[in-house]
N, C-alpha and C positions, 0 to 999 in steps of 0.2 A: 740983149743976152748978158748973162753974168760972167764973171771971170772965176777961174779956179786957182786956188793956191796950193802949191805942191811943197811939202816939207820933206827935206832929205835928211835922213838919219844914217849915221854909220852904224855898223853892228854893235860897236862898243857903246855908242850913245843909247841905242835901244836897250841894251842890257842894263846900263846905268839907270835909265828911266824906269825900267821894270823893277829893279832892286829898290829904288826910291819909293815907288808905289807900294811895294810889299812892306817896306819899313813903316810907311804911313798907316797901313792897315794893321801892323803889328802881328803879321802872320808869315809863315813860310808859304811858298808856292803851293805845296801840297795841302796845307791847311786851308788856304783860300779856295783852292779848287774843290775840296770836299765840302766846305760850307756853301759854295756856289751851287754845287750839285744838289744840296739839300735845302736850297732856298733859305739859307740862314744868314744872309748878308743884309746890312742896312742899305739904304738907297745910295749913300755915299760910297760904301764898299762896292756896290754893284757897278757904279761908274768907274771906279778904279779897276775892278776886275775886268771889265770889258776892254779897257785900254791895255791891261796886262795880256789878255788873250790876243789882241791885235798885234802887240809887239812880239809875242811868242810866235805867232803865225808868220810875221815878217822875217823873223830870225830862222824860220824853218825848223823850229823845235817842237 
C-alpha cells in the first residue's frame, strides 16, 4: 500500500497562496471566475484556478 501526505495550511497561508496565484494569473478573483465559467483560461490558468477553488473551499468562502 502507498502512503498519504497531508499538508497543513493555516487560513493565512491559504489566503496568501490564493493571492499569489491570482497575481501570477494577472487577474482578480472575479475576473478569473468569469473567464473560467466562459472556458476562456489557458491550461496553466486552469491549473491555477483549480487550486484557487480548492483554497477558497478550504477557507469556507
